[in-house]
N, CA, C and O atoms as a CHARMM CRD file, in Angstrom:
* protein
*
  212
    1    1 UNK  N    -17.40100  45.18600 -46.37200 PROA 1      0.00000
    2    1 UNK  CA   -18.31600  45.36000 -47.64800 PROA 1      0.00000
    3    1 UNK  C    -17.91500  44.27300 -48.67100 PROA 1      0.00000
    4    1 UNK  O    -16.86400  43.64800 -48.81500 PROA 1      0.00000
    5    2 UNK  N    -19.27100  44.24300 -49.43500 PROA 2      0.00000
    6    2 UNK  CA   -18.77400  43.28000 -50.46100 PROA 2      0.00000
    7    2 UNK  C    -18.80400  43.96100 -51.73100 PROA 2      0.00000
    8    2 UNK  O    -18.70500  43.27600 -52.75000 PROA 2      0.00000
    9    3 UNK  N    -18.94400  45.37700 -51.82700 PROA 3      0.00000
   10    3 UNK  CA   -19.16700  46.01700 -53.33300 PROA 3      0.00000
   11    3 UNK  C    -20.64400  46.28200 -53.55000 PROA 3      0.00000
   12    3 UNK  O    -20.91900  47.12500 -54.40300 PROA 3      0.00000
   13    4 UNK  N    -21.47300  45.78300 -53.00800 PROA 4      0.00000
   14    4 UNK  CA   -22.87400  45.90500 -53.41800 PROA 4      0.00000
   15    4 UNK  C    -22.97900  47.47400 -53.58500 PROA 4      0.00000
   16    4 UNK  O    -22.59300  48.22100 -52.68700 PROA 4      0.00000
   17    5 UNK  N    -23.48300  47.91800 -54.69600 PROA 5      0.00000
   18    5 UNK  CA   -23.97100  49.78100 -54.54000 PROA 5      0.00000
   19    5 UNK  C    -25.66200  49.44100 -54.92500 PROA 5      0.00000
   20    5 UNK  O    -26.26800  48.42400 -55.26500 PROA 5      0.00000
   21    6 UNK  N    -26.00000  50.70900 -54.70100 PROA 6      0.00000
   22    6 UNK  CA   -27.55400  51.01200 -54.73900 PROA 6      0.00000
   23    6 UNK  C    -27.81600  51.44400 -56.10800 PROA 6      0.00000
   24    6 UNK  O    -26.80700  51.42300 -56.81300 PROA 6      0.00000
   25    7 UNK  N    -28.98800  51.86600 -56.73600 PROA 7      0.00000
   26    7 UNK  CA   -29.12700  52.23600 -58.05300 PROA 7      0.00000
   27    7 UNK  C    -28.64200  53.46200 -58.22900 PROA 7      0.00000
   28    7 UNK  O    -28.88400  53.91800 -59.34700 PROA 7      0.00000
   29    8 UNK  N    -27.85400  54.36800 -57.29100 PROA 8      0.00000
   30    8 UNK  CA   -27.20100  55.42800 -57.36500 PROA 8      0.00000
   31    8 UNK  C    -25.92100  55.45400 -57.44300 PROA 8      0.00000
   32    8 UNK  O    -25.27100  56.42200 -57.83800 PROA 8      0.00000
   33    9 UNK  N    -25.38400  54.18400 -57.00000 PROA 9      0.00000
   34    9 UNK  CA   -23.86700  53.87300 -57.00600 PROA 9      0.00000
   35    9 UNK  C    -23.22700  54.08900 -56.09300 PROA 9      0.00000
   36    9 UNK  O    -21.99900  54.11500 -56.17900 PROA 9      0.00000
   37   10 UNK  N    -23.93900  54.32500 -54.84900 PROA 10     0.00000
   38   10 UNK  CA   -23.68900  54.39600 -53.47100 PROA 10     0.00000
   39   10 UNK  C    -23.73000  52.88500 -52.85400 PROA 10     0.00000
   40   10 UNK  O    -24.36400  51.91500 -53.26700 PROA 10     0.00000
   41   11 UNK  N    -22.67400  53.01500 -51.50900 PROA 11     0.00000
   42   11 UNK  CA   -22.73500  51.51700 -51.23300 PROA 11     0.00000
   43   11 UNK  C    -24.01800  51.14600 -50.74000 PROA 11     0.00000
   44   11 UNK  O    -24.79000  51.94000 -50.20300 PROA 11     0.00000
   45   12 UNK  N    -24.23300  49.99000 -50.91500 PROA 12     0.00000
   46   12 UNK  CA   -25.81100  49.63900 -50.34000 PROA 12     0.00000
   47   12 UNK  C    -25.85400  49.31100 -48.84500 PROA 12     0.00000
   48   12 UNK  O    -24.97600  48.81200 -48.14200 PROA 12     0.00000
   49   13 UNK  N    -27.04200  49.69900 -48.54400 PROA 13     0.00000
   50   13 UNK  CA   -27.11700  49.25300 -46.51900 PROA 13     0.00000
   51   13 UNK  C    -28.10400  48.27500 -46.53300 PROA 13     0.00000
   52   13 UNK  O    -29.19200  48.33200 -47.10400 PROA 13     0.00000
   53   14 UNK  N    -27.62000  47.33000 -45.82800 PROA 14     0.00000
   54   14 UNK  CA   -28.20800  46.00600 -46.21600 PROA 14     0.00000
   55   14 UNK  C    -29.52800  45.99400 -45.49300 PROA 14     0.00000
   56   14 UNK  O    -30.40100  45.20300 -45.84900 PROA 14     0.00000
   57   15 UNK  N    -29.71800  46.82900 -44.49500 PROA 15     0.00000
   58   15 UNK  CA   -31.31300  46.99300 -43.72600 PROA 15     0.00000
   59   15 UNK  C    -32.27900  47.65200 -44.51700 PROA 15     0.00000
   60   15 UNK  O    -33.46300  47.32200 -44.57500 PROA 15     0.00000
   61   16 UNK  N    -31.69200  48.70400 -45.19800 PROA 16     0.00000
   62   16 UNK  CA   -32.57700  49.39000 -45.96200 PROA 16     0.00000
   63   16 UNK  C    -32.90600  48.80400 -47.58200 PROA 16     0.00000
   64   16 UNK  O    -33.68600  49.46900 -48.26400 PROA 16     0.00000
   65   17 UNK  N    -32.41500  47.80100 -48.05000 PROA 17     0.00000
   66   17 UNK  CA   -32.42500  47.46800 -49.59200 PROA 17     0.00000
   67   17 UNK  C    -32.82900  45.87200 -49.06800 PROA 17     0.00000
   68   17 UNK  O    -32.30300  45.13900 -48.23000 PROA 17     0.00000
   69   18 UNK  N    -34.12200  45.68200 -50.05200 PROA 18     0.00000
   70   18 UNK  CA   -34.45800  44.16700 -50.24000 PROA 18     0.00000
   71   18 UNK  C    -35.14500  43.53400 -49.34500 PROA 18     0.00000
   72   18 UNK  O    -35.39200  44.43200 -48.54000 PROA 18     0.00000
   73   19 UNK  N    -35.56200  42.70100 -48.99500 PROA 19     0.00000
   74   19 UNK  CA   -35.86400  42.32000 -47.60100 PROA 19     0.00000
   75   19 UNK  C    -37.48000  41.37100 -47.91300 PROA 19     0.00000
   76   19 UNK  O    -37.53900  40.52800 -48.80800 PROA 19     0.00000
   77   20 UNK  N    -38.50600  41.65500 -47.14200 PROA 20     0.00000
   78   20 UNK  CA   -39.17500  40.83400 -47.02300 PROA 20     0.00000
   79   20 UNK  C    -40.23100  41.64300 -47.78900 PROA 20     0.00000
   80   20 UNK  O    -41.06400  40.99100 -48.41800 PROA 20     0.00000
   81   21 UNK  N    -40.29100  42.82100 -47.81000 PROA 21     0.00000
   82   21 UNK  CA   -41.13700  43.80200 -48.45000 PROA 21     0.00000
   83   21 UNK  C    -41.50800  43.55400 -49.58800 PROA 21     0.00000
   84   21 UNK  O    -42.63800  43.24300 -49.96500 PROA 21     0.00000
   85   22 UNK  N    -40.17600  43.73700 -50.42300 PROA 22     0.00000
   86   22 UNK  CA   -39.88000  43.66900 -52.06400 PROA 22     0.00000
   87   22 UNK  C    -40.19100  42.04100 -52.18100 PROA 22     0.00000
   88   22 UNK  O    -40.86100  41.77600 -53.17900 PROA 22     0.00000
   89   23 UNK  N    -39.87300  41.01600 -51.44300 PROA 23     0.00000
   90   23 UNK  CA   -40.19900  39.85400 -51.79400 PROA 23     0.00000
   91   23 UNK  C    -41.58200  39.36600 -51.59800 PROA 23     0.00000
   92   23 UNK  O    -41.94500  38.26500 -52.01300 PROA 23     0.00000
   93   24 UNK  N    -42.17800  40.00400 -51.10600 PROA 24     0.00000
   94   24 UNK  CA   -43.94800  39.86100 -50.77800 PROA 24     0.00000
   95   24 UNK  C    -44.32700  40.78600 -52.23300 PROA 24     0.00000
   96   24 UNK  O    -45.22000  40.20800 -52.85200 PROA 24     0.00000
   97   25 UNK  N    -44.05500  41.54400 -52.63800 PROA 25     0.00000
   98   25 UNK  CA   -44.36900  42.83000 -53.39400 PROA 25     0.00000
   99   25 UNK  C    -44.33700  41.52100 -54.92800 PROA 25     0.00000
  100   25 UNK  O    -45.30700  41.04500 -55.51700 PROA 25     0.00000
  101   26 UNK  N    -42.78900  41.26100 -55.18000 PROA 26     0.00000
  102   26 UNK  CA   -42.71800  40.21300 -56.17300 PROA 26     0.00000
  103   26 UNK  C    -43.59400  39.05600 -56.31500 PROA 26     0.00000
  104   26 UNK  O    -44.06800  38.66800 -57.38200 PROA 26     0.00000
  105   27 UNK  N    -43.82700  38.39700 -54.87200 PROA 27     0.00000
  106   27 UNK  CA   -44.47700  37.15200 -55.22800 PROA 27     0.00000
  107   27 UNK  C    -45.99500  37.32900 -55.70800 PROA 27     0.00000
  108   27 UNK  O    -46.54200  36.55000 -56.48900 PROA 27     0.00000
  109   28 UNK  N    -46.65500  38.54900 -55.09000 PROA 28     0.00000
  110   28 UNK  CA   -48.09700  39.09100 -55.47800 PROA 28     0.00000
  111   28 UNK  C    -48.22100  38.90800 -57.14400 PROA 28     0.00000
  112   28 UNK  O    -48.93200  38.09900 -57.73900 PROA 28     0.00000
  113   29 UNK  N    -47.15300  40.08200 -57.80900 PROA 29     0.00000
  114   29 UNK  CA   -46.61600  40.17200 -59.25400 PROA 29     0.00000
  115   29 UNK  C    -46.97300  38.90700 -59.67200 PROA 29     0.00000
  116   29 UNK  O    -47.92100  38.69000 -60.42700 PROA 29     0.00000
  117   30 UNK  N    -46.16900  37.97700 -59.15800 PROA 30     0.00000
  118   30 UNK  CA   -45.67900  36.44300 -59.83500 PROA 30     0.00000
  119   30 UNK  C    -47.53100  35.84400 -59.77700 PROA 30     0.00000
  120   30 UNK  O    -47.95100  35.44700 -60.86400 PROA 30     0.00000
  121   31 UNK  N    -48.36800  35.80400 -58.78000 PROA 31     0.00000
  122   31 UNK  CA   -49.30000  35.33600 -58.59900 PROA 31     0.00000
  123   31 UNK  C    -50.68300  35.76400 -59.42400 PROA 31     0.00000
  124   31 UNK  O    -51.66100  35.07600 -59.71500 PROA 31     0.00000
  125   32 UNK  N    -50.38500  37.17600 -59.69000 PROA 32     0.00000
  126   32 UNK  CA   -51.52400  37.92500 -60.74700 PROA 32     0.00000
  127   32 UNK  C    -50.97900  37.71800 -61.96800 PROA 32     0.00000
  128   32 UNK  O    -51.94600  37.52900 -62.70500 PROA 32     0.00000
  129   33 UNK  N    -49.90500  37.63900 -62.65800 PROA 33     0.00000
  130   33 UNK  CA   -49.64600  36.95800 -63.68900 PROA 33     0.00000
  131   33 UNK  C    -49.91700  35.84200 -64.34000 PROA 33     0.00000
  132   33 UNK  O    -50.36400  35.61600 -65.46400 PROA 33     0.00000
  133   34 UNK  N    -49.48600  34.99800 -63.21900 PROA 34     0.00000
  134   34 UNK  CA   -50.03400  33.32400 -63.53400 PROA 34     0.00000
  135   34 UNK  C    -51.29200  33.59100 -63.51200 PROA 34     0.00000
  136   34 UNK  O    -51.69500  33.14700 -64.58700 PROA 34     0.00000
  137   35 UNK  N    -52.36400  34.14000 -62.83700 PROA 35     0.00000
  138   35 UNK  CA   -53.77600  33.79000 -63.13200 PROA 35     0.00000
  139   35 UNK  C    -54.34300  34.52200 -64.11900 PROA 35     0.00000
  140   35 UNK  O    -55.49000  34.17200 -64.39400 PROA 35     0.00000
  141   36 UNK  N    -53.73500  35.77300 -64.97400 PROA 36     0.00000
  142   36 UNK  CA   -54.27400  36.19700 -66.15600 PROA 36     0.00000
  143   36 UNK  C    -53.77100  35.54900 -67.08100 PROA 36     0.00000
  144   36 UNK  O    -54.33600  35.61700 -68.17200 PROA 36     0.00000
  145   37 UNK  N    -52.48900  34.67200 -66.93800 PROA 37     0.00000
  146   37 UNK  CA   -52.27100  33.73800 -67.96700 PROA 37     0.00000
  147   37 UNK  C    -53.02000  32.47500 -68.10300 PROA 37     0.00000
  148   37 UNK  O    -53.10700  31.89100 -69.18400 PROA 37     0.00000
  149   38 UNK  N    -53.46600  32.12300 -67.20500 PROA 38     0.00000
  150   38 UNK  CA   -54.48600  30.90300 -67.25000 PROA 38     0.00000
  151   38 UNK  C    -55.87500  31.36200 -67.18200 PROA 38     0.00000
  152   38 UNK  O    -56.78300  30.57300 -67.44400 PROA 38     0.00000
  153   39 UNK  N    -56.12100  32.61800 -66.83900 PROA 39     0.00000
  154   39 UNK  CA   -57.42300  32.88400 -67.40100 PROA 39     0.00000
  155   39 UNK  C    -57.34600  33.16900 -69.05500 PROA 39     0.00000
  156   39 UNK  O    -58.45400  33.25100 -69.58400 PROA 39     0.00000
  157   40 UNK  N    -56.36300  33.30700 -69.81100 PROA 40     0.00000
  158   40 UNK  CA   -56.23400  33.61200 -71.21200 PROA 40     0.00000
  159   40 UNK  C    -56.42500  32.07700 -71.93900 PROA 40     0.00000
  160   40 UNK  O    -57.14100  31.59200 -72.81500 PROA 40     0.00000
  161   41 UNK  N    -55.27800  31.59200 -70.97800 PROA 41     0.00000
  162   41 UNK  CA   -55.13600  30.25300 -71.58700 PROA 41     0.00000
  163   41 UNK  C    -56.89600  29.38200 -71.47700 PROA 41     0.00000
  164   41 UNK  O    -57.62800  28.99900 -72.39000 PROA 41     0.00000
  165   42 UNK  N    -57.02100  29.34200 -70.45900 PROA 42     0.00000
  166   42 UNK  CA   -58.65900  28.49200 -70.68600 PROA 42     0.00000
  167   42 UNK  C    -59.73700  29.33600 -71.67900 PROA 42     0.00000
  168   42 UNK  O    -60.43500  28.61500 -72.39200 PROA 42     0.00000
  169   43 UNK  N    -59.93400  30.77300 -71.79000 PROA 43     0.00000
  170   43 UNK  CA   -60.94200  31.13100 -72.85400 PROA 43     0.00000
  171   43 UNK  C    -60.25000  30.88900 -74.07800 PROA 43     0.00000
  172   43 UNK  O    -61.01500  30.59600 -74.99700 PROA 43     0.00000
  173   44 UNK  N    -58.89800  30.92500 -74.41100 PROA 44     0.00000
  174   44 UNK  CA   -58.79700  30.36200 -75.98600 PROA 44     0.00000
  175   44 UNK  C    -59.04200  28.83900 -75.99000 PROA 44     0.00000
  176   44 UNK  O    -59.43600  28.35800 -77.05200 PROA 44     0.00000
  177   45 UNK  N    -58.88300  28.13700 -75.08300 PROA 45     0.00000
  178   45 UNK  CA   -59.21600  26.68300 -75.23400 PROA 45     0.00000
  179   45 UNK  C    -60.86100  26.92900 -75.32400 PROA 45     0.00000
  180   45 UNK  O    -61.39700  26.75200 -76.41800 PROA 45     0.00000
  181   46 UNK  N    -61.51700  27.26000 -74.39100 PROA 46     0.00000
  182   46 UNK  CA   -62.94500  27.31500 -74.57100 PROA 46     0.00000
  183   46 UNK  C    -63.57300  27.73600 -76.04700 PROA 46     0.00000
  184   46 UNK  O    -64.54700  27.28600 -76.65000 PROA 46     0.00000
  185   47 UNK  N    -62.59400  28.81600 -76.39800 PROA 47     0.00000
  186   47 UNK  CA   -63.09000  29.39700 -77.30300 PROA 47     0.00000
  187   47 UNK  C    -62.92300  28.44300 -78.75800 PROA 47     0.00000
  188   47 UNK  O    -63.84700  28.36400 -79.56700 PROA 47     0.00000
  189   48 UNK  N    -61.92800  27.91500 -78.90100 PROA 48     0.00000
  190   48 UNK  CA   -61.35300  26.79600 -79.71200 PROA 48     0.00000
  191   48 UNK  C    -62.22800  25.58500 -79.55600 PROA 48     0.00000
  192   48 UNK  O    -62.38300  24.99300 -80.62500 PROA 48     0.00000
  193   49 UNK  N    -62.73700  25.14100 -78.70300 PROA 49     0.00000
  194   49 UNK  CA   -63.54800  23.68700 -78.30000 PROA 49     0.00000
  195   49 UNK  C    -64.74000  24.32600 -79.14200 PROA 49     0.00000
  196   49 UNK  O    -64.59500  23.89400 -80.28600 PROA 49     0.00000
  197   50 UNK  N    -66.02500  25.29100 -79.08300 PROA 50     0.00000
  198   50 UNK  CA   -66.86700  25.66300 -78.90500 PROA 50     0.00000
  199   50 UNK  C    -66.52300  25.65700 -80.70100 PROA 50     0.00000
  200   50 UNK  O    -67.08700  24.69700 -81.22700 PROA 50     0.00000
  201   51 UNK  N    -66.00700  26.21900 -81.35100 PROA 51     0.00000
  202   51 UNK  CA   -65.88400  26.16600 -82.83000 PROA 51     0.00000
  203   51 UNK  C    -65.19800  25.14700 -83.69600 PROA 51     0.00000
  204   51 UNK  O    -65.01200  25.10400 -84.91200 PROA 51     0.00000
  205   52 UNK  N    -64.88100  24.34900 -82.72100 PROA 52     0.00000
  206   52 UNK  CA   -64.51200  22.91200 -83.53900 PROA 52     0.00000
  207   52 UNK  C    -65.82700  21.84100 -83.83400 PROA 52     0.00000
  208   52 UNK  O    -65.77500  20.69700 -84.28400 PROA 52     0.00000
  209   53 UNK  N    -66.84600  22.52600 -83.47300 PROA 53     0.00000
  210   53 UNK  CA   -68.03200  21.78100 -83.60700 PROA 53     0.00000
  211   53 UNK  C    -69.20700  22.52800 -84.49400 PROA 53     0.00000
  212   53 UNK  O    -70.28900  21.97100 -84.67900 PROA 53     0.00000
């Protein structure tokens, strides 16, 4: 054991912690945040572009 513990302080079991499921969920969250940030930036750009003229 390398001394890793879970959120309760018990020794972590490798096959039950982390893995591909949490990795895919994390990638999904990052993609959603990226698309929301892009839409906000584009909206603000168009808003300022219209009101400059």
